[in-house]
N, C-alpha and C positions, 0 to 999 in steps of 0.2 A: 713079520723080517725070516730072513733066511737064516739057519741051523746054523750059523758061526760060534755057537758056541759064547761065552758068557763076556770072553775078551768083546767081541763085536756088541754085544749085547750094551756093556758097559762103555764104549765107546760113543753108542747112540745116545745113551740115556745121562752122559758128563753135562753137569750144569756149571757154571760159573757164578761170582758172585759177587755184589758188591760190598757185603760184609755188614755186620749187623750194625757198624756205624752208620749206614748210609742208611737202615730203616730206619733209625732215630732218629738221624737228620732228616729224614723224608715224612713221618710221621708222626713218632712220639712227641717230640716237643709241642705240639700241637693240641694236647690234653687237654681238657678245660678250656679252650677254645670256643667259637662260635658255632652251636648246633650239632656238639658234641659232650663234653663236659665226663659226666657219672652215666649222663642217661640210657635205660634201656632202647633197644630198638622200638617197642612198642608205644614208645613214648615221643616219638620223633615221625608225629603223622605228614609231613611233607617228603620224606623218603618212601619209594615204594620199594618192593622186595625184588629188585629186579639188575640185570649187573648189562656191560656193556664192554663186547670185543672187537674192536676200533681195530680190521685191519687192511695198514695205510700199502696202498703200492704204490710207492716210490718210482718216479720217473714219468707217469704218466701212462697208464696200461690205455691201448687202443680198444675202442667201442665194436670194432668189427672184428677182430680174432678173439671177441670174448664173449657178449650177449646179444652184438646186434649187426649179423653178418652180411645183410643188404645181400641174398643169396642173387637177387637178380641183378645186380648193380653191374655196372661194366669190370673189364677185367680190373683195371689198376683201382677200384672201390673196392666191391665184394673183399671177404675175406680171403688174406693169401693161404691159409689154411683150411680152406674148405668152411664148409658147415655138416650140421650133424643135427637132425630132430630131436625133441625135449620131451618130455613125460606131458606136455600140453599140448596139446592139438595145433595144429600152426605155427607153432615158436620154435627156431632154431638158433642154435648158438655153434659159435666159433668150434670146430673140431676138435681142437686141442682137449676142449674142457668136455669131453665126453663121459667124467661121472658125474659132474654137476646136469650135468644136458637130463640123467637118467633121475635126479632128484629134482627139478627145478620144479615140481609141484609143491614143495616144501616150505620154500621164499619166492622172494620178489626181486624182480628188477626193474631198473628204472630206464629207461631208451630216452628220455629227453632230463637227462643232468648238466647241468652248466655251471662249470665254477670261474665262467667269467674273463679266464684270462692262458694265456700260455707259458705261463713263464715258472721256473722250473723255483718251486718253494715247500711248503709243507701243510697248505692248506688242504680239506679245512680242519685236519687236528692243529693247526696253531696258524689264526691269524687275524684279519679286521675281524671276524663275526666271534671273534672267541677271545676279545680283545688282548689277543698276540700274547695269550696263557695257553697253554695243552690243555684240551677239552674235556679231558680228568679231571683237571685243576680246578676248571668251574664248580664239576661237581663236588671236590673234595671242599671245597670251601662253604659250600652248604652242608655236608655230612660227615664235615669234621675228615681231618687224617688219614684218621686211625679209627677202624669199627671195633666198637666196645665191646661189644659180645664174641670176635675172634681174637683183637688184637691184631687184625690183618689191616696193612696198609689199603685205602681206598681208591690210589692213581698210579699204578706200575706202568711202565713201559717197558717194553721187551726190544732186546735188539739182539743178534744173532749171538755175540759172546757170552748172552746169558746163557743156551746150552751147546753151544762147542766150543771147545778148547783154541783150537788157531782159527776162531773168523778173526776177521779183518775187523780194524774199529768201526763205531758207529760214522755213517756218512750224517755229517753235521754242517757241511758248506751252503747247506739252503734254509737252515733256520736249527733251531735249537727244539730238540721234543719234550725235553725236559724243563722247559720254560713255564713260571707261573705268572707270568705278566706282573701286572701292580699287587695282584693278590698277596703275595708275599712268601717265603721262599716254604713255608711250614703245608703249605698247598703246591708246590711240586711234583711232580712224581716219582717214587723211587724206580730207580732204574739200575736192576741187578745186574753184572758181569761187567762190573770194574776192575777185575783180574785179581777178587780175593779169593775166597772159599765162602761162599753163603750160608751155606748149609752148616760148615763148621764152626763158624761164626755163631751160630744161631742154639748149638745142642748146646745139651748138658754133656760133660765129663765130668761128673760127679757120683759118689756113690747117693744111692738112696736115701740114707740117715743123716745125711746133712744138706737136703729139701727143707729142712724146716729151719736150717739156720741161715736165713737172709742173708745175714750183714756178714757169715763166714763168706756164702756161695757167690756175693757182689765183690768180696774182697777176692777169691778165685779167679773172678771175671776181669775184675783191673788187673792182676796180674796175669794174665792166658792171651788177655784178647781187646788189649789197648783202649780200655776205654776212658783214658787218662783226661782225655780233652771233655767228658760231661760237664763237668764241674762248670765249665763256658755256659752251658745251655740252660734256659730259662725254666725252673723248677726240676734240678736235676735231682732232688731224693722221690719226686714225683714218676722222674724217669725211669730211675733205678726198680723201682714198686712194677710199676709197668714194664717193665723189659723182663721183669723176672717172671710177672706174668705170662708174658708171650712165649718163652722159653718153655714155660711148663704147658701152654698149651698147643705145644708144637708146631707154631707157624710157619716153622724151616721144612716141617714135612711136604708141605704144599708146593715148596719150589725145587721139591727133590723127585726127579720123576724117578727114581728107583723103589719108589715107594707107590706105583702105580703098577696097576695089575700086567704085567709083561702082554697079555694077549693084545690087551688095548693099546699098549704101546709100538704093539707089532702093525696093528693097522692104522697109523699114524706115521710108519717110519715111510720116507718117500724115497729110501735107497731101492726100490725094483722099478720107479718111474725117472728114473736121474742118476746118470754116469758121470762124475765131474771130469772121467779121463775125457770126456766126448767132447767136450766145449773147446771150440777152436781160441789158442793161446795168443791167434794176432789181434781178438776185442783186448783193449785194455781194461775191460770190464770183466775179464775173466774169471778173476777170483770174486767180484760180487754175484757171480751166477755162479759158481759153487757152494757159498758161502748162502746164497737164497736156498737153494735145492735143497743144500745138507740140515738146515736148520726150517726151514717152515713149517713144517707137521709138530718138531719139538716142540716150536713155539707155540702154536695154538692149542696144543695137550698143555703144555704148561699154562697158558691163558684159561682157561679150562678150570684147571685148578686151584685156581687163585680165585675164580667167580666163584666157585662154590665152598669156598673160605671165607670170601665177604669183601673182595675185591670188588670195589666197585665201577670201573673204569679201568680197562686194559687196553695200553694203547702196544698192537703188532707191529714191527716193521722189520724187512729182511735189508736190501741192500737193494742200492738204487740200480734197480736193474729193470724197468718196463718202459725206460728210453730209447726205443728201437728205431734210431737213424739211420743206421748201416753206413754208419763211419767210422775213425779211427779205432772211438770206444766203444761201440755198441754195435750189436751183431742186426741184420736185418731180421723182418716181423717174422719171417716162415723159420728161421731158424732161433730167432730169439725166443719166440712161443715154446719150441721145443726146451728151451734151456729153462725160461721161466712158467709157462705157463705151465707145463705136464705137470711137476712137484704142486702149484697151485692149486690146482683141480684136485688132485690127490687128496692134499692138505685139508680144503675145505671140505670136500666131500666127509672124510672122515672125520672133521668136528659134526657138522650137521649128523652124521649118525650117530656119533659120540651123546649129544646133546637131545635128540629123540631117544635113544635107549634111554635114557638117563630121566630122561619126562621131565627135563630143564628147559623147554621151547618155549615156557609162557614166561621163564625168569633170564634166560641170556639173549641178550638182541648182539648179533652179530652186525657189523658193516663193514664192506668192504668195496675202496675206490682209493683213488690218487688224486695231484693236483688238477688233473689235465684229461683230455685225450688225446688223438691222434688226427692228423689229417685225413680230408677225404679221399682224395687220391697219393699213390704210392710218389716218392723222391727217384730220382733216375736209377739211386743206388737200390731201388726197391725196400728200402724203408719208411716208414711215416714220422712229420716232423709234430712240433708243439702243435696243439689247438684246442682253446678255450671253450670254444662255439659247443662243446659237446664230448659229454667222458660218460665210461661206465657206471654202475651201483648197482650194490647188491645190499639186501637187508634179509635175516634172515632171523627171526623168533622174538623171542623181546615180548610176545605177546600180540603180536600184528598179524594181522591177514598169510595166506599161504599162496603161492601160484598165482600173483597177482605179474603182470607186467604193465607198469605204469608208463605214458605218452608214447608217441612217434616221434620216429625222428625223421628229418628231409629225403628227398630220394637219394643223395649222395652221403646221405649219414653224419652232415655236418652239421646241422641246427635240429632244434626243437621242432615240429611241425603239430603238436600240439602240448599241453600240458607240463609248461616247463617247473621243472624242480631247478633251486637254486642253492646257494650253499646253506644259507640263514635258515631254509625250510629244513632241510638238513640238521641243523644243529637242532632245532624247535622239535624235530621228530626225536630224535634223542634224550633232548633236556627230560621232553614230557612223559618218555620210557620210563627215566631212570624217578622222574620227580613229581608230585601234585605242587602244580604252579599255585593252584590256589590256598596252598597251606602256604609255598614259600613267602607267598606275596606279605605274610602275615609275620613273618620273620623282619621285627626292626632292623636286626646286629648287621644283615645285608645291605653293601652300598645300592643305590638308586642302579649305577651303571651296569650291574651285576642282575640285578633284578629285570632291568631291560633285556640285557643279552640272555637271558636263561630263556625267556617268553617269544623271543624275537622270531620273522617266519612264522610258518603254520604247518601243521601236522601234513607231511608229504599227502594230499589226498589218493585215493583208491588201496591203500594197505590196507583195509580194514579193522 
């Protein structure tokens, strides 16, 4: 980060929040529900000690300008940003991904991933393969809405308002990231950034000698933090006790980037790689580009902090920025990758470095993809249009292998030429990372439809 002083750092670190009521609504009401109760983590053998960060590239990223540049293709097929060698011999990426290229040996890319259609929606995060629920809700239904050992919600979704104050509202036109489908609202993700101050709602503002006075503390919270409606929630007394414990454990600290080492914060900062003033305002999505560039590093840092504290599934999505048609809304691919791809490259590389340095590559799985890919040929305006035949996919960590390039695409980059991978396979890979399905099958409390969803597909071959 630049040496702009405390004010600049505070601006970078500012985090919004949904307030304590959001945590209670999304997590604590499930106490005592299936798969959780008061059981210790060791007594739940169906849970693996792993977490997922799903970075959803909403809009549909191009496979060409990311991980499959088709260097030998014709001029209107190959990557419009050029290509760059990676740390894997014979493998090139789109040139915008210079930092990721030097780390290609640490993660896996899939060049034969098929999402099935070219529609704007929010698959595979929410779609047919997930029972129309956020993928994290599937996990939360098994693990419970809150991690007993840390009081951390197990399922969280992060949008730009969670980390930057002036961000636009989340894009919900194409689907509800907070959907729990038929699983029930207790398993919906917590979505911080609803306009309140999450950290302030979670902090204790009482003298230490008051901490033993639980009733007095709760009365103080009732007055100061608007908990009046909790009486209507099932098991309000237990919720109060658990909320007290959550406060004491400092759950809010995980959401507070001010608690992070400034040197780590600086490594995630996308400011040196992104200038909002450079965005051409003729594109209707210029504000989305700005939100993406300013938030993606902070969001990934926040996601890592949450996973360390016990969140099992964290969905991260910036704004609807990967839809590079070159129309009135969206920039063409060359310009758009400067706005979108460069901050992505820096932020994801920073996350990978951070996870490696912390020795967490066995425990945190990062997944990056969108709802589709882009057309093999440019349109007349220099953009790429919707394409469901092939899409880019990155998987890092989670105990998977490293440096694998899965599958090959056709000569024009429009279809798999070998080893097609489908959404069901991705969901299956993620769930097998998080859960021991042989143990999950013994849980009579889980609906059969959910059991089938969890075990669908096959582990993506070649991940090691």
